[in-house]
N, C-alpha and C positions, 0 to 999 in steps of 0.2 A: 504494499499500500504507499509505502515512503517512497518507493522508487517512482509510484504512479503519478502522486504528487510533485515529485521533481522534475517528471515528463511535463505535466500540463503547466506546472509553475516556471519551467526553467528561464534562461536568459533569452530566446528567443520569444518564448510567450509574453515575457515582460515588456522586451521592445514593441511586441506587436500591440499589447495592451496600453502602454504610454501613446503609441502612435493613433490610436482610437480616442483616448480619451484627453490627454493633453490640449490637442488642438479646442474642446469643448470649453475646456478649463478658462483657456486664456483671451478666448474670442470677445467677449465681454457683451453681456445682453442687454446692459441699459443703455438703450439708444443708438441711432445707426445713422451716421453722419451723412449726407449727401450734398451736393453742390458742389461749387467750383469747376475752374475749366477742367478741359478735356484732359490736359496733362498730369493733374493731380487726381484722376479716377486711376485706381490702381485694380480695379476687377470690377465686372459687372454679373451678377448672379439674374437670371431672369427679369433684366430691364433693373434692377437696381443697384445703385452706383456704392462702390466703397471708395472712399477718398483717403490719400496719403495722409492727410491730416489725422484722419481716424486711427486708421494704422499705427500711426505714430503715438496717439494718446492711450491706446490699449496696450503697446509696446511700453512704454513708460511707464502705465499704470500696475503691469505685472511685473515688472523689474521693481517698483518701489514695493510690492507687496513682499516679495521674494527676500530683499532689504529688511523688512521689518520682524520676518520670520526667523531670518540670520542674518544680523550686525554684521557679523566678522564674514560676510560673503566675498571672495574676490572678485572685483570690479570687472577686469578683464575675463573673468572666469563669465560673471553676468552677461555681459554685453556680448559675448561671443555666442552664448547659447540662448538667449532670449532674441531672436533676431524678427527682426519686422516683415520677411519671409514665411518664417513660421508661425507669426500672428495672423500674417493675411491668410496663411491655408485654415487655419481654424476658422477667421471671420468665413470664409467661403462655403465651409463645411456648415456653419451654425445656417449660414441664409438659402443653401441646400436643403437643411432639412425642415425648414421654416416653410418651403416653399413647398416641399412635399406634402408636408403635413397640410398645409391648406389644400391642395388638391384633393387630399384625402377627408376634407370637410371636418377635419380635426379643431376643438374649440377650446380656449380655456375663456371662460365670460369675464366683463368688467368685474361682477360682484365675487367672483372666486380670489381676482386679484388685489382688489380693494379690501378684501377680509386678510389675505396676506400681511400688505401694507401695514395695517391696524395693527396685526400680531406682532408684527417685527419690533421687538425693543430700544432700536437704534431710535424709532421714532415716538416714542413715549416720553412724557414730563409728568412728574409728581403721579405716577401710578397707571396712566390711562395715555389712548394716542392724543396727540399734539398735532394740530394740523400744521400749525407755525414751523414746530421742529421739522416735520416734514419737509414742509417747500422751504427750508432755511437750508438742509442738508444735500436736498435732492440740486439745487441751484449752486449750492457748492462745488458740486463737481459737475458743474457745466451744462444741466439739463433742466428741461420743464416736468413739474410734476407731471403733466400729460404722456411727455416722452419715456419720463420713467415707470408709468403705467404700461406703456404699451411695449416696453423692453422687457418687462417682468412676464406679458402675458406671451410675447415671443418666446422668451425663455421656459415657461412651463409647456408651450405646444411643441417645441423642438425635444423637450426631455419625453413629453406623452410618445412623440415618433419613435425616439430613440429606444425606448424602452419596449414599444411595440415589436422589437425584431430581437433585441438583446436579449430580454426576460422572458421571452417567451418560447426559448427553445426549448428541448427534452432531450433526455437520453434514455436509450433500453437498457436492460442489463446485458443484454449480448456486446452491445457498442462498448458496454466498460470493459467486459472480460477480453474483447478482441484490444481495446486500448491498452489495457494492464497487461494482456501478452507479449505484446510490442512495446510499451512504455518500460517495462522490469525486464526487457529480455536483455542475456549479457553473451559474449562473444570470447572465445580464446582465439590469442591470433599468434602467430611468427613474425617477424623482421629483422629486419637488415637496415642500419641507418650510417648513411655518409655523413661523417662530423664536418663542418665547416671549419669548425675551428681547432680542430685538428691538422685539416689541410695547412689552415693559416700559421699555425707553430712549426710545420715542417719548413714551410718556404723562407728562401733566404735571399737576401737582398745588400747589394754591393753597395759601395761607397758613390761609384761610378753611375749607377742606374738614377741613386738619389740626386745626385748634383745634374745628372742629363732632364730629370723630371722635372727641377728646380727650374732649370734653364728655359724648359718648354713653356711651364706654367706661370712664369714670373708674375703673371697678371693677377694670378691665384693668390698669391702672397703678400697682399700690399695690407699694411696697417692705415685702418679706415681713419678718417678726417676726423681730429680730437676737437674737443670744444671745452672752455669752460662757461658755465652758466648760471648767470644770478637768479636769483629767485626769491620770491615769498609764497606760504600758502595759509592760506585762511580756512579752517574747517570748525565745527562744532567744539573739539579738543581744546580749541583757543579758550574760550569761555567755562571750561569746568571748573577754574577755580573761582569763577564769578557768580557762582550759582548756588545756591543754600536752598536745602530742601527741609520744610519743617514736619514734625510728627504730625500736626494738623492736615498739612498738607496731602500726606500719607494716607492717613485716615481716612480723609475726604474720598479719595480716589480710587480708597478701596470699598467704601460704601457703595460708589457710584458704580463700579465693575460689580458687585454683589447684586444689585438691585437690577443692573441688567442681565446677570446671568438667572437670576431668579424671573425675571418676566420672558426667558426664551423659553422656546417653544419644547412641549413633553415628547419623549418620542418612545413609540408603540410600535411593540410587536404584535404582529396581527395576522391571523389565518382566517379564511373566509369561505363558503361553499355558495357558487353561483347557480340561479337557475335561469337560463337564458329564456328570453322571449323571442320568439320565431314564429314560421309559419304553422306550426304544428302544437304552439303552445302559447296563448294568449296571456295576459297578464294575471287576469284572476287564477288560471290553473297554476302558472307558475306562482303564484303567492301560497295556495293550498300542497303543491309539493315541497315548498320551503318549510311548510308547517310540519308534515311529513318527516322532512329532514331532523327538525326541531324536537320531534318527540321521540324519535329513535334516539337523540341524544339523553332526553331525560328517562328514557328504558334503560341505560347504561352504555349506549355503544360510543366509542371514542370519538373525539371530532375526526381524527386522522380519517378512522374508516368511513364516515359519514360522506367525509369530502371525496373518498375515494368511489361510494357506493351513488352518490346524490349530484355532484358539481359539476356543471359543463365548463369551467376552466378547464381544459386537459393539460395547461398548462402547470398548474399548483395544484391539480388534484391527485396526482399521485404522491406528493411531497406534506401532504397533509392539511391543503390550502392555503400553504403559507405564504403571505405576502411579502414579509420582511419588516425592515424597519420602516414606520409608516410617521411622517411628521404632519401636524394641522397644515390643511390646506392642500396636502398632497392629493388628498380622494377626492370624488364629489361632497358637494355640500351635505346632501344627504346621509351619506355614510359616517361623513366626518362628526353631523350632531348624533348619530347613534353610538358612537366612538366615544362621544364626552359624557354619555350617560352610563357605560359599563362599568363596572368594578372587574380588578385581575380576575379572569378565569371565568368571566360570563360571557353569556351567548347574547346576541340582540334576537329581538323579534324580527322578522322578516322586512326588509329595510328595499324599496325600490327607488333604482337607478337608470340611467339611459341603456347600460348593458343590461340588464336583469333585474333578478331580485337576490338580494343576500341575505345569509347569515353572517354575524362577524363574531369572532372571540377574540378578546383582548386577552392575548399568554403573556402580556408584561408591559410596564412604563418605566420611565426613568426621566428625571432630570439632572442637567449637568450640577454639578455638585463644586462649590468653590471652595479653593484652598484656603486655611488660617493665615491671618495677617503677617503673623510672625514666619511664616515660610515666604510670601509673597515681599514683605517688604522692601527688601535690595532690589528684586524687580523692578517694582512700581517706581523708586526714588531713581535707579537709574532712568527708566520711562521719562519721568517729568524732566529732570536734569537734561535729558536729550532733548525734549520738548523747548523748556525754557532756553537753550543755547541754541535752538536753531530758531528762536524768534530774535535771539539778540545776534546772529550770523544775518540774516537777514537784514535786520535794519543796518548792518556794516557793509552789505554787497554794494548797494549803489554807490556807497561814499569811495570804496574801493576802486570801483568801477572808471568813476570820474577823476580820480586822483592818478590812476597808471595813464590815463588817458592825454591829463592835464601837463605832466612831469615829465621831464625827459630822463629821467633815472628811476629807480624803485627806492632809494634811500627815503624820501618823502613821505610816500605813501607807506611804507614800513614804520616810519616813526611817527607819522598821524595817527594809526591805528595798532602802534605797541605790538606789532608783527616782528617776529625775528628776520632777517634777511641773510640768506647764506648763499655759499657759492662752491659749485661741484669743484672736486679734482679734472684733471683731464681725462675726458669720458668721449666715447664714440654715443652718435646719436642713436643706435640701437642698443647700447648699454649704457642707459641713463641709470642713475641710482632714485630708490624708492623717496619721495613719492612722483619723480618726474616721469618714472618709465610707462607712459602712457600716450597713443597715437595721436591724439589732440597736441599734446607739447610738442612733439617731432612735428609735427603738420606747421604748428606756430615758430618753432626754429628756423624752418625752412622755406618762411615765407620771404618777401620783399620787403616790408615795411621793418622786420626784425635782421634780418641777413644783409639783406644793401642797405638800410637804409639807417639800423642801428638804434629803432625804437623799440618803445619796451609792447611785449604782446598784448592782445587783447586779454581780458578774464577769463579765465579757461577752466571748463566742470570738468571735473577728473573723475565724478559720481563719487556718490554716500556723502554726499553735501560736503564735499572738499571742490576748493577753488584755488588757483594759482596763477600767477603773473610770470613772466620767464622775460630773460633778456641775454644776449649772447654776449659776452666778456671778450672771450680771445678765441682764436680760428686756428690749427694748424693743419696744412694739405697732407692728403695720404703720399706716404711714401713705402718701399719695398722694404720687407721684413727680412734680415739676414738670413742666410741659408741655416748658421748653427740655430736661428730659433725655432726653424720649421722641419728640419730635419728628422726628428723621430715622428713628427706627423706624416711625412710624406713616405719614411720605411714604413711605418703601418699601414697606409695606404695602399702601396706596392705590394706588401704582403698578403691583404686583403685581396687585391687583384689578382695576383696569381693563385692563391686560394681557390678563388672564384672560377679561374679558367682552369685549373685541373679538376674542380667539382664538376663544372659543365663536361668536362672529357670523361669524366668515370661513368657518368650519369646516363652519357649518350651511348658508352659502352655496355652498362648494363640494360639499359632498354633493348639495345640490339643482340644481347645474349639470350634475353626471353623472347624476344620478338623470332629471332633468325633459328636461333639453338635449343628454344625450350628448357632454359638453365633453370636451374632451382635455386632456392635461398642459399644453401649450400655455397652453391658455386659463385653465388653473388657476394656473398660474405669475402671470399678469397679473395675475386676481383678488386671489392673496394676497401679490403684491408681491413675488415672489421668481424665481428662476431654475430651469429644468429641470436637474439633473444625471442624469449617467451612473456608474453601477460597473458594472463588468465582472468575469467569475469568481467571482462572492459564493459562498461556500462555507458550509455549514451551520453553525449558531452563528457566524458572523462577528462579531466586535464592531464593524465599519464596514458601511455609515454607522451601525447601532446593530444590536444583536442583536435586536431585536423587529420592523426591517426585514428582515432575515433570515428571521428563523422565517415571517413573512408573506408574505415571496417564493415559500419553499418549500412553503407552505401555498396557494398558488395553482396552480389549474390549469394543465397544462402547454400553451402555446399552439401552435397550428400554425407548421409550418414558416416562418419569414419574416414569420410574425404577430407581434402584442403581445397580452396578455393584457387582461382588463378591467381598469380603475383598482381598484387595493383602497384603504382608507384605513386608517391606524393608528394608533393614540395611544398616545404614548410615556409614560413615566411623568414625564419634566421637563414636560411638558405642550405639546411639542410636537406638530405633526402633521403626518404623512407620507402622501403619494399617491401610488401607485407602479405601474407596471407591468413583466412580464417581457417581457423581448422576445428571449429566447435561453437555450436550454437546452445544457449538454452533461454527457451522460453520462460516468460513469467507466468506466474502464480493467476490461473483466469478462474479459481473457484470463488464462488460468491464471497460477500465480505461477510464480519457481522452484521444485522440487518442495520444500527444507526450510523455504521461506518460506509456501508453499501450507500445507505441515502445521501450520506455527504458526497461523498464521490460520484453518483448520479448528478446531484445539484453542481458540482464543481464542473461535472464534463460538459454540463447542458449550458455553464454560465462561457464557459469556452467557445462550443459551438455556435450561441448566440452572439458574442462579438464577432466570429466569422462571418456569420450571417449579415449584421451591420455592416461587416467591412465591405463585404460585395454587393449589398445595398448602395452603399455610399459610391461606390465604383460606378453603378448603374445611374446614381443620380448626375455623377459627373459626365457621365456619357450622355444621358440623355436629355438633360435639362440646359439650358442657355447658360454658358457660362463661358467668359472671356477676362483672362488674366494680362495685367502689363506689370509683371514686377519690375524689369528695368526703370520704371518711373519710381520706385524704391529707393533709387540713388539717392535723390534728396533728403531722403528721412532719414538714412545711413549719416549721412554727411550734418545733418541739425543733430545728431542726438551726441 
């Protein structure tokens, strides 16, 4: 069972799941900016325009969210990972889902959206919904109340569409048995390995060869241009000692957070039995059948058994009618109201919805719990200090920008804002010290005003609320490095080149020997100067002897019992060559699991199949709906960030 879980939750599965989920997390549901000239339109979905400004806004919001979650995150990693192109893909996928949901007549009413807004603790004041607070918070995000409402409705419609595919698939015991047979399968292999490092160690390089290589590639051994850079940095750390946080402030913030969490939505674990209304059964007949099902419960039948016997929702009937975790506003209003009147363990009377007639069982419910003040004091103090430091920084930014523009040096701006003015040692632009190791700094130092005219740079945003201004003090032109400084590097490169040439020669001989002479592994071992090795019980994706070898072993046709497969060659990323044979195959255990584990495994397999189905649906929507992409227009977005 453990091997099966590893199979369905392995690296490939996680990558695929991230490819599905991440775009919808980052796409941003609230608002949909249109307008502007054609050059600002980076995509169109069914005639709806997606603007460069909107993509830029969503990118910055996501980066800011990740900064708040991980304050120590590396800015260069953040900027390279959260790219506008990735955000655009998420927005396009979201709009495709919304268009398809509308074509399917899916809806989320204004009443449902309004109920969710009123239940949002962010919009409460003194224990109740505050229209003023709602409008202030929405407008602070650059939206109108109607735009927020429309965005919320779009979000819920798209979730309905996604769940219609991703959450309704199912798996049969036979499928699970086959998956376990394959997923838990192991293989025995014999192999020989041509080690590039061994060949490199055997290679010999003369001083004459080093001199010749240096003479032929002299331009490759230039010391880059060296510069001395004067700079000043403005960041929240500059204000740390100027901010005092009192116990009263910490306690007030804790109380505000506690109140917000208490007002948060209750999480409920819910199961249901659905009696469909269709051509063969009207609503009254459905209600009567639901009452029969409830009577069976009262006579001692389990809810899971009644769901299997009565429910027309085949996606959940086999799993006891489980709907999973449900928050207020997720289900239709009639079902929400029925759940509000239930205690844990109770079953509702028949409830009518557009889908049919339901019996609902409230299995559990919980609210998020707040940690004690003592455990949160330091974190709250840090948040308050960060917030106040940010406010002081914002005040000084405007002043600093004016000063570096008005003055011919950085001494005056540094003095007036009490900032340390520093100068680097001799460095190359590609090896700038922290905190200047940033592409924006390099671009500024290469600009004409700074390099040719000797001006201060503009105020540069480095990320993480850090800002800098730079000025070139001195420049030394590139010059050739002496041979003595690079001879070791040249020797290592020439040894590697010789090893690769020898490895390629031996690999060709080995392949020819197998193809023309039907050589076995023992002969290949002699040819390659190595030994035959064995590995038993190799699992899918195993790191030993190498993941590429494991993958090749499982891509090899199953040999007949007692025989070995044909020899298969694998080129490893480090330059090694492996020749292998599969000598034995042991299938995984396909016997039924204990009931609880069997049910969990079927649910997991159904989830994986549901995600696969949804990926196929998204591919179909891309091909069938009207989508135009102009990713080249995002270049201005990149430059602006």
